[in-house]
NUVOSE-453486 format. One record per residue (C-alpha): residue in one letter; x, y, z negated. Coordinates in Angstrom, 2 decimals. Layout:
% NUVOSE-453486
<site type="A" X="X" Y="Y" Z="Z"/>
...
END
This chain:
% NUVOSE-453486
<site type="M" X="0.11" Y="-0.03" Z="-0.14"/>
<site type="N" X="1.39" Y="3.67" Z="0.67"/>
<site type="E" X="2.56" Y="5.34" Z="-2.18"/>
<site type="I" X="0.21" Y="8.10" Z="-2.73"/>
<site type="E" X="-0.32" Y="9.34" Z="-6.11"/>
<site type="C" X="-3.30" Y="11.67" Z="-6.35"/>
<site type="V" X="-3.84" Y="14.20" Z="-10.00"/>
<site type="A" X="-7.03" Y="16.17" Z="-10.23"/>
<site type="G" X="-7.80" Y="15.57" Z="-6.54"/>
<site type="V" X="-4.26" Y="16.20" Z="-5.03"/>
<site type="C" X="-2.35" Y="14.20" Z="-3.56"/>
<site type="S" X="1.66" Y="13.55" Z="-3.74"/>
<site type="A" X="3.35" Y="11.02" Z="-1.47"/>
<site type="R" X="6.10" Y="9.76" Z="0.39"/>
<site type="E" X="4.64" Y="10.60" Z="3.75"/>
<site type="R" X="2.28" Y="12.94" Z="4.69"/>
<site type="V" X="-1.40" Y="12.64" Z="3.74"/>
<site type="V" X="-3.55" Y="11.65" Z="6.65"/>
<site type="G" X="-7.49" Y="11.77" Z="6.01"/>
<site type="R" X="-10.60" Y="11.51" Z="8.28"/>
<site type="F" X="-14.00" Y="11.93" Z="8.97"/>
<site type="A" X="-15.82" Y="9.75" Z="10.89"/>
<site type="P" X="-19.66" Y="10.15" Z="11.26"/>
<site type="S" X="-21.93" Y="7.85" Z="13.28"/>
<site type="P" X="-23.47" Y="9.76" Z="16.17"/>
<site type="T" X="-27.16" Y="8.12" Z="15.28"/>
<site type="G" X="-28.41" Y="11.73" Z="13.95"/>
<site type="D" X="-27.75" Y="15.08" Z="13.03"/>
<site type="L" X="-25.24" Y="16.08" Z="10.35"/>
<site type="H" X="-26.97" Y="16.40" Z="6.59"/>
<site type="M" X="-25.92" Y="17.52" Z="3.19"/>
<site type="G" X="-24.91" Y="13.85" Z="2.37"/>
<site type="S" X="-22.91" Y="14.09" Z="5.70"/>
<site type="L" X="-21.44" Y="17.69" Z="4.89"/>
<site type="M" X="-20.37" Y="16.46" Z="1.44"/>
<site type="A" X="-18.06" Y="13.47" Z="2.94"/>
<site type="A" X="-17.11" Y="15.67" Z="5.67"/>
<site type="V" X="-15.85" Y="18.51" Z="3.15"/>
<site type="A" X="-14.41" Y="16.04" Z="0.30"/>
<site type="S" X="-12.45" Y="14.22" Z="3.11"/>
<site type="F" X="-11.34" Y="17.75" Z="4.30"/>
<site type="L" X="-10.18" Y="19.22" Z="0.93"/>
<site type="A" X="-8.69" Y="15.91" Z="-0.51"/>
<site type="A" X="-6.10" Y="16.26" Z="2.76"/>
<site type="R" X="-5.79" Y="19.55" Z="3.31"/>
<site type="S" X="-5.64" Y="20.69" Z="-0.34"/>
<site type="C" X="-1.98" Y="18.46" Z="-0.50"/>
<site type="G" X="-0.98" Y="19.82" Z="3.19"/>
<site type="G" X="-2.29" Y="16.89" Z="4.73"/>
<site type="R" X="-3.64" Y="16.41" Z="8.33"/>
<site type="W" X="-7.09" Y="15.87" Z="8.65"/>
<site type="L" X="-8.92" Y="13.97" Z="11.82"/>
<site type="V" X="-12.34" Y="13.55" Z="13.15"/>
<site type="R" X="-13.85" Y="10.24" Z="14.66"/>
<site type="I" X="-17.02" Y="9.60" Z="16.67"/>
<site type="E" X="-18.21" Y="6.20" Z="15.30"/>
<site type="D" X="-20.27" Y="5.18" Z="18.47"/>
<site type="V" X="-19.57" Y="1.79" Z="18.62"/>
<site type="D" X="-23.21" Y="1.13" Z="17.48"/>
<site type="R" X="-24.88" Y="1.83" Z="20.89"/>
<site type="P" X="-28.44" Y="0.70" Z="20.22"/>
<site type="R" X="-28.47" Y="3.47" Z="17.07"/>
<site type="E" X="-26.92" Y="6.21" Z="19.14"/>
<site type="V" X="-29.00" Y="8.88" Z="19.55"/>
<site type="V" X="-28.48" Y="10.99" Z="23.05"/>
<site type="G" X="-26.24" Y="14.58" Z="22.18"/>
<site type="A" X="-26.15" Y="14.19" Z="18.83"/>
<site type="A" X="-21.99" Y="12.89" Z="19.17"/>
<site type="A" X="-21.78" Y="16.93" Z="20.38"/>
<site type="R" X="-24.00" Y="18.12" Z="17.94"/>
<site type="I" X="-22.07" Y="16.68" Z="15.32"/>
<site type="L" X="-19.06" Y="18.30" Z="16.50"/>
<site type="F" X="-20.65" Y="21.92" Z="16.93"/>
<site type="D" X="-21.93" Y="21.68" Z="13.36"/>
<site type="L" X="-18.49" Y="21.16" Z="11.95"/>
<site type="E" X="-16.65" Y="23.91" Z="13.66"/>
<site type="R" X="-19.70" Y="26.36" Z="12.34"/>
<site type="F" X="-18.69" Y="25.59" Z="9.15"/>
<site type="G" X="-15.57" Y="26.10" Z="9.52"/>
<site type="F" X="-13.59" Y="22.67" Z="9.70"/>
<site type="E" X="-10.54" Y="22.74" Z="12.09"/>
<site type="W" X="-9.28" Y="19.18" Z="12.59"/>
<site type="D" X="-5.72" Y="17.77" Z="14.03"/>
<site type="G" X="-5.61" Y="16.22" Z="17.04"/>
<site type="P" X="-8.02" Y="15.47" Z="19.77"/>
<site type="V" X="-11.27" Y="13.39" Z="18.43"/>
<site type="W" X="-11.43" Y="9.68" Z="18.94"/>
<site type="F" X="-14.50" Y="8.00" Z="20.56"/>
<site type="Q" X="-14.99" Y="4.33" Z="19.14"/>
<site type="S" X="-16.88" Y="3.65" Z="22.79"/>
<site type="T" X="-13.52" Y="4.15" Z="24.18"/>
<site type="R" X="-11.29" Y="1.80" Z="22.31"/>
<site type="N" X="-13.19" Y="-1.53" Z="23.36"/>
<site type="E" X="-9.58" Y="-2.75" Z="24.47"/>
<site type="R" X="-8.04" Y="-2.41" Z="21.00"/>
<site type="Y" X="-10.47" Y="-3.97" Z="19.19"/>
<site type="R" X="-10.28" Y="-7.03" Z="21.92"/>
<site type="Y" X="-6.45" Y="-7.21" Z="21.19"/>
<site type="A" X="-7.06" Y="-7.26" Z="17.37"/>
<site type="L" X="-9.89" Y="-10.03" Z="17.45"/>
<site type="D" X="-7.66" Y="-12.06" Z="19.54"/>
<site type="R" X="-4.64" Y="-11.96" Z="17.13"/>
<site type="L" X="-7.21" Y="-13.26" Z="14.53"/>
<site type="I" X="-8.58" Y="-16.19" Z="16.69"/>
<site type="K" X="-4.93" Y="-17.36" Z="17.48"/>
<site type="A" X="-4.18" Y="-17.10" Z="14.21"/>
<site type="G" X="-7.08" Y="-19.09" Z="13.08"/>
<site type="H" X="-8.89" Y="-16.55" Z="11.26"/>
<site type="A" X="-11.86" Y="-16.00" Z="13.38"/>
<site type="Y" X="-14.38" Y="-18.20" Z="15.17"/>
<site type="P" X="-17.61" Y="-18.45" Z="17.11"/>
<site type="C" X="-20.75" Y="-18.88" Z="15.84"/>
<site type="A" X="-24.29" Y="-20.05" Z="17.52"/>
<site type="C" X="-26.29" Y="-18.97" Z="14.64"/>
<site type="S" X="-29.24" Y="-16.70" Z="15.45"/>
<site type="R" X="-30.57" Y="-14.00" Z="12.66"/>
<site type="R" X="-33.32" Y="-16.00" Z="11.57"/>
<site type="E" X="-31.43" Y="-19.43" Z="11.04"/>
<site type="I" X="-29.27" Y="-17.48" Z="8.85"/>
<site type="Q" X="-32.05" Y="-16.19" Z="6.88"/>
<site type="L" X="-33.76" Y="-19.18" Z="6.75"/>
<site type="T" X="-30.75" Y="-20.72" Z="4.80"/>
<site type="G" X="-31.91" Y="-18.52" Z="1.71"/>
<site type="L" X="-28.87" Y="-17.55" Z="0.64"/>
<site type="T" X="-28.60" Y="-13.86" Z="0.07"/>
<site type="A" X="-25.53" Y="-11.33" Z="-0.16"/>
<site type="I" X="-24.97" Y="-8.03" Z="-1.37"/>
<site type="D" X="-26.12" Y="-6.30" Z="1.68"/>
<site type="G" X="-28.78" Y="-8.86" Z="3.15"/>
<site type="Y" X="-28.20" Y="-12.83" Z="4.01"/>
<site type="R" X="-25.08" Y="-15.04" Z="3.42"/>
<site type="Y" X="-23.88" Y="-17.29" Z="6.17"/>
<site type="D" X="-23.38" Y="-20.62" Z="5.19"/>
<site type="G" X="-20.26" Y="-21.34" Z="7.10"/>
<site type="R" X="-22.22" Y="-23.99" Z="9.53"/>
<site type="C" X="-19.97" Y="-23.29" Z="12.31"/>
<site type="R" X="-16.73" Y="-23.04" Z="10.64"/>
<site type="T" X="-15.47" Y="-26.40" Z="12.12"/>
<site type="G" X="-16.88" Y="-26.22" Z="15.26"/>
<site type="L" X="-19.89" Y="-24.85" Z="17.32"/>
<site type="P" X="-23.03" Y="-27.56" Z="16.84"/>
<site type="A" X="-23.16" Y="-29.74" Z="20.15"/>
<site type="G" X="-25.07" Y="-28.30" Z="23.06"/>
<site type="R" X="-25.17" Y="-24.70" Z="21.50"/>
<site type="K" X="-23.28" Y="-21.46" Z="22.82"/>
<site type="A" X="-21.21" Y="-18.64" Z="20.92"/>
<site type="L" X="-23.40" Y="-15.87" Z="19.99"/>
<site type="A" X="-20.84" Y="-13.94" Z="17.64"/>
<site type="W" X="-17.34" Y="-13.76" Z="16.77"/>
<site type="R" X="-17.13" Y="-14.14" Z="12.44"/>
<site type="L" X="-14.16" Y="-13.71" Z="10.02"/>
<site type="R" X="-13.71" Y="-16.57" Z="7.68"/>
<site type="V" X="-13.16" Y="-15.08" Z="4.36"/>
<site type="P" X="-11.48" Y="-16.77" Z="0.96"/>
<site type="D" X="-12.87" Y="-17.83" Z="-2.22"/>
<site type="E" X="-10.99" Y="-15.25" Z="-4.13"/>
<site type="Q" X="-11.37" Y="-11.64" Z="-5.66"/>
<site type="V" X="-10.42" Y="-8.84" Z="-3.30"/>
<site type="A" X="-9.78" Y="-6.21" Z="-5.80"/>
<site type="Y" X="-8.67" Y="-2.31" Z="-5.54"/>
<site type="L" X="-8.45" Y="0.85" Z="-7.37"/>
<site type="D" X="-10.65" Y="3.63" Z="-5.82"/>
<site type="G" X="-9.14" Y="7.30" Z="-6.51"/>
<site type="I" X="-13.17" Y="7.91" Z="-8.12"/>
<site type="Q" X="-15.18" Y="4.68" Z="-8.66"/>
<site type="G" X="-12.00" Y="3.17" Z="-10.43"/>
<site type="V" X="-11.20" Y="-0.42" Z="-10.22"/>
<site type="Q" X="-13.36" Y="-2.68" Z="-7.48"/>
<site type="S" X="-13.47" Y="-6.42" Z="-6.95"/>
<site type="Q" X="-15.46" Y="-8.77" Z="-5.04"/>
<site type="N" X="-15.42" Y="-12.17" Z="-4.22"/>
<site type="L" X="-15.97" Y="-12.39" Z="-0.65"/>
<site type="A" X="-17.11" Y="-16.35" Z="-0.15"/>
<site type="N" X="-19.92" Y="-15.64" Z="-2.73"/>
<site type="D" X="-20.90" Y="-12.02" Z="-2.36"/>
<site type="V" X="-20.68" Y="-11.78" Z="1.28"/>
<site type="G" X="-19.96" Y="-14.75" Z="3.40"/>
<site type="D" X="-18.01" Y="-14.79" Z="6.40"/>
<site type="F" X="-18.93" Y="-11.97" Z="8.56"/>
<site type="V" X="-19.21" Y="-10.84" Z="12.02"/>
<site type="L" X="-16.75" Y="-9.04" Z="13.83"/>
<site type="L" X="-18.49" Y="-9.20" Z="17.29"/>
<site type="R" X="-22.03" Y="-9.07" Z="17.64"/>
<site type="A" X="-24.32" Y="-10.85" Z="19.89"/>
<site type="D" X="-25.30" Y="-8.14" Z="21.67"/>
<site type="G" X="-21.57" Y="-7.44" Z="22.69"/>
<site type="C" X="-21.09" Y="-4.59" Z="19.99"/>
<site type="W" X="-18.21" Y="-4.33" Z="18.06"/>
<site type="T" X="-19.14" Y="-4.21" Z="14.24"/>
<site type="Y" X="-17.79" Y="-1.52" Z="11.99"/>
<site type="Q" X="-15.73" Y="-3.89" Z="9.94"/>
<site type="L" X="-13.56" Y="-4.96" Z="12.53"/>
<site type="A" X="-13.34" Y="-1.08" Z="14.54"/>
<site type="V" X="-12.84" Y="0.99" Z="11.41"/>
<site type="V" X="-9.80" Y="-0.89" Z="10.11"/>
<site type="V" X="-8.24" Y="-0.76" Z="13.92"/>
<site type="D" X="-9.09" Y="3.27" Z="13.91"/>
<site type="D" X="-7.65" Y="3.72" Z="10.81"/>
<site type="A" X="-4.59" Y="1.49" Z="11.29"/>
<site type="E" X="-3.68" Y="3.52" Z="14.65"/>
<site type="Q" X="-4.49" Y="6.72" Z="13.56"/>
<site type="G" X="-2.04" Y="6.54" Z="10.93"/>
<site type="V" X="-4.79" Y="7.17" Z="8.62"/>
<site type="N" X="-3.73" Y="6.42" Z="4.52"/>
<site type="Q" X="-6.54" Y="8.21" Z="3.07"/>
<site type="V" X="-10.02" Y="7.67" Z="3.37"/>
<site type="V" X="-12.69" Y="9.59" Z="1.43"/>
<site type="R" X="-16.55" Y="8.76" Z="2.04"/>
<site type="G" X="-19.75" Y="7.83" Z="0.26"/>
<site type="A" X="-19.90" Y="5.41" Z="-2.22"/>
<site type="D" X="-22.33" Y="3.82" Z="-0.43"/>
<site type="L" X="-19.35" Y="2.29" Z="1.54"/>
<site type="L" X="-17.96" Y="0.52" Z="-1.81"/>
<site type="D" X="-19.17" Y="-2.80" Z="-0.74"/>
<site type="S" X="-17.75" Y="-2.70" Z="2.66"/>
<site type="T" X="-14.06" Y="-1.96" Z="1.40"/>
<site type="P" X="-13.21" Y="-5.12" Z="0.20"/>
<site type="R" X="-13.65" Y="-6.71" Z="3.68"/>
<site type="Q" X="-11.86" Y="-3.70" Z="5.28"/>
<site type="I" X="-9.07" Y="-4.54" Z="2.95"/>
<site type="W" X="-8.55" Y="-8.24" Z="3.68"/>
<site type="V" X="-9.18" Y="-7.28" Z="7.43"/>
<site type="Q" X="-5.87" Y="-4.97" Z="7.12"/>
<site type="R" X="-4.39" Y="-7.57" Z="5.07"/>
<site type="L" X="-4.93" Y="-10.25" Z="8.02"/>
<site type="L" X="-3.55" Y="-7.98" Z="10.66"/>
<site type="G" X="-0.60" Y="-6.71" Z="8.52"/>
<site type="Y" X="-1.97" Y="-2.90" Z="8.72"/>
<site type="I" X="-1.25" Y="-0.61" Z="5.40"/>
<site type="E" X="-4.20" Y="-0.42" Z="2.96"/>
<site type="P" X="-5.12" Y="3.46" Z="2.60"/>
<site type="Q" X="-5.65" Y="4.75" Z="-0.81"/>
<site type="Y" X="-9.97" Y="4.53" Z="-1.15"/>
<site type="M" X="-11.88" Y="7.21" Z="-2.68"/>
<site type="H" X="-15.32" Y="7.21" Z="-2.87"/>
<site type="I" X="-18.09" Y="9.96" Z="-3.88"/>
<site type="P" X="-21.27" Y="9.53" Z="-5.06"/>
<site type="V" X="-24.16" Y="9.86" Z="-2.27"/>
<site type="I" X="-27.29" Y="11.57" Z="-2.61"/>
<site type="A" X="-30.28" Y="10.01" Z="-3.14"/>
<site type="N" X="-34.06" Y="11.24" Z="-2.72"/>
<site type="S" X="-36.52" Y="11.28" Z="-6.14"/>
<site type="R" X="-37.39" Y="7.39" Z="-4.93"/>
<site type="G" X="-33.65" Y="6.76" Z="-5.01"/>
<site type="E" X="-33.11" Y="6.33" Z="-1.47"/>
<site type="K" X="-29.75" Y="7.57" Z="0.17"/>
<site type="L" X="-30.18" Y="10.74" Z="1.97"/>
<site type="S" X="-29.80" Y="9.62" Z="5.72"/>
<site type="K" X="-30.85" Y="9.74" Z="8.89"/>
<site type="Q" X="-32.99" Y="6.68" Z="8.47"/>
<site type="T" X="-34.64" Y="8.27" Z="5.13"/>
<site type="L" X="-35.77" Y="11.36" Z="7.64"/>
<site type="A" X="-33.07" Y="13.51" Z="5.77"/>
<site type="P" X="-33.18" Y="17.62" Z="6.58"/>
<site type="A" X="-30.70" Y="18.49" Z="9.03"/>
<site type="L" X="-28.05" Y="21.36" Z="7.93"/>
<site type="L" X="-29.45" Y="24.51" Z="8.77"/>
<site type="K" X="-28.56" Y="26.65" Z="11.35"/>
<site type="G" X="-27.26" Y="29.64" Z="9.46"/>
<site type="G" X="-26.44" Y="30.52" Z="6.06"/>
<site type="E" X="-23.28" Y="28.20" Z="6.92"/>
<site type="A" X="-21.17" Y="29.89" Z="3.29"/>
<site type="K" X="-24.37" Y="28.93" Z="1.24"/>
<site type="Q" X="-24.85" Y="25.74" Z="2.33"/>
<site type="L" X="-21.22" Y="25.03" Z="2.08"/>
<site type="W" X="-21.44" Y="26.38" Z="-1.56"/>
<site type="M" X="-24.02" Y="23.94" Z="-2.05"/>
<site type="A" X="-21.52" Y="20.74" Z="-0.53"/>
<site type="L" X="-19.45" Y="21.46" Z="-3.31"/>
<site type="Y" X="-21.66" Y="22.30" Z="-5.89"/>
<site type="L" X="-22.90" Y="18.68" Z="-5.42"/>
<site type="L" X="-19.12" Y="17.58" Z="-5.37"/>
<site type="W" X="-18.74" Y="18.78" Z="-8.76"/>
<site type="Q" X="-16.53" Y="21.27" Z="-7.95"/>
<site type="S" X="-18.13" Y="24.01" Z="-10.14"/>
<site type="P" X="-17.88" Y="27.16" Z="-7.39"/>
<site type="P" X="-18.88" Y="30.64" Z="-9.13"/>
<site type="L" X="-22.29" Y="31.75" Z="-8.44"/>
<site type="D" X="-21.12" Y="34.83" Z="-6.36"/>
<site type="L" X="-19.14" Y="32.81" Z="-3.90"/>
<site type="R" X="-22.63" Y="32.05" Z="-2.38"/>
<site type="N" X="-22.47" Y="35.31" Z="-0.93"/>
<site type="A" X="-18.74" Y="34.87" Z="0.50"/>
<site type="T" X="-17.68" Y="34.40" Z="3.77"/>
<site type="I" X="-17.12" Y="31.15" Z="4.93"/>
<site type="N" X="-13.65" Y="31.61" Z="4.89"/>
<site type="E" X="-13.47" Y="32.82" Z="1.34"/>
<site type="V" X="-15.63" Y="29.81" Z="0.58"/>
<site type="W" X="-13.08" Y="27.49" Z="2.09"/>
<site type="Q" X="-10.00" Y="29.54" Z="0.41"/>
<site type="W" X="-11.54" Y="28.88" Z="-2.83"/>
<site type="A" X="-12.36" Y="25.28" Z="-2.51"/>
<site type="L" X="-8.76" Y="24.49" Z="-1.11"/>
<site type="L" X="-7.53" Y="26.18" Z="-4.41"/>
<site type="H" X="-9.81" Y="24.21" Z="-6.78"/>
<site type="W" X="-10.58" Y="21.01" Z="-4.99"/>
<site type="S" X="-10.30" Y="18.06" Z="-7.89"/>
<site type="V" X="-12.04" Y="14.75" Z="-8.48"/>
<site type="N" X="-12.13" Y="14.77" Z="-12.30"/>
<site type="G" X="-15.41" Y="15.82" Z="-12.70"/>
<site type="M" X="-17.06" Y="12.83" Z="-10.32"/>
<site type="P" X="-18.83" Y="10.43" Z="-12.32"/>
<site type="Q" X="-18.30" Y="7.09" Z="-11.53"/>
<site type="K" X="-21.76" Y="6.27" Z="-9.99"/>
<site type="R" X="-22.53" Y="5.25" Z="-6.48"/>
<site type="A" X="-25.55" Y="7.96" Z="-6.08"/>
<site type="V" X="-27.16" Y="11.01" Z="-7.86"/>
<site type="S" X="-30.74" Y="11.82" Z="-7.16"/>
<site type="V" X="-31.70" Y="15.09" Z="-6.38"/>
<site type="E" X="-34.72" Y="16.98" Z="-4.92"/>
<site type="I" X="-34.10" Y="18.35" Z="-1.33"/>
<site type="D" X="-36.00" Y="20.94" Z="0.59"/>
<site type="R" X="-35.09" Y="22.94" Z="4.03"/>
<site type="S" X="-35.14" Y="26.18" Z="1.68"/>
<site type="L" X="-32.10" Y="24.86" Z="-0.18"/>
<site type="A" X="-33.57" Y="24.37" Z="-3.29"/>
<site type="Y" X="-31.40" Y="21.35" Z="-4.33"/>
<site type="T" X="-32.18" Y="20.20" Z="-8.63"/>
<site type="F" X="-30.36" Y="17.71" Z="-10.13"/>
<site type="L" X="-33.14" Y="15.22" Z="-11.12"/>
<site type="K" X="-30.95" Y="12.21" Z="-12.73"/>
<site type="T" X="-27.79" Y="10.21" Z="-12.20"/>
<site type="N" X="-28.31" Y="6.84" Z="-11.02"/>
<site type="K" X="-26.04" Y="3.78" Z="-11.49"/>
END
């Protein structure tokens, strides 16, 4: 693992920190998206690091036409500046295929003929759905054709130290099962694509929402098999609505407002436990960023996956409670 040490969210490292923001173009940015972008940006830039933007458009059926362009436009109007060109996962099929071929040749990946319905009928549950029972691990059943490619996982704990959430550990065999790398519809899965992209972009610091905590051990396992360096991970608590649902495009989270960017940036900092002064709400966008870069810290963030707030389009954000 890279020798990166973070104190109060400011990192020192033997090599320069490289962070990133990697949204999926399945809709417009909302306050939860802005929080993730702000946190990843400040964690990298507050210690003189680089910050990259990547559009994770690998899941073609869920992509919304025009969303990628609107995301980049929104980042610009909120004052974000990134290093180097924007990467699009849709242009990187050859690199994902190369990584999969390496895993296949090493005996870590295998073809699977099972449908989603067959997997559900086993009744085996996982942390994010149904757990595969491994029936194709030793070869495809007679007369069946491969639908997807899966990764063998170990019956052991995969642990890491999260910079915000503390020690995290997961038994991949019991909690997840052999997971898919290449889907039946020809789409690469997030778990493979994100690992390959982070490695090839030199990303050594990943700051993102805590809804991805359960995905991280899978990604670490892929990194180990491919010989990649493990980044430092920091997962911020995500915003949930009053019903406990994660603030997302699927739960109809309101898009960021056009206008009032400085006030919305102030609110993102407030929701990230940065305690920005009240008079900063009337400052310019540049002044808000200047304050944020000087005061960035993760010390006040709770080791929680989510916090519930009431959100409406008038920017009346009111804390309700803290969830586990």
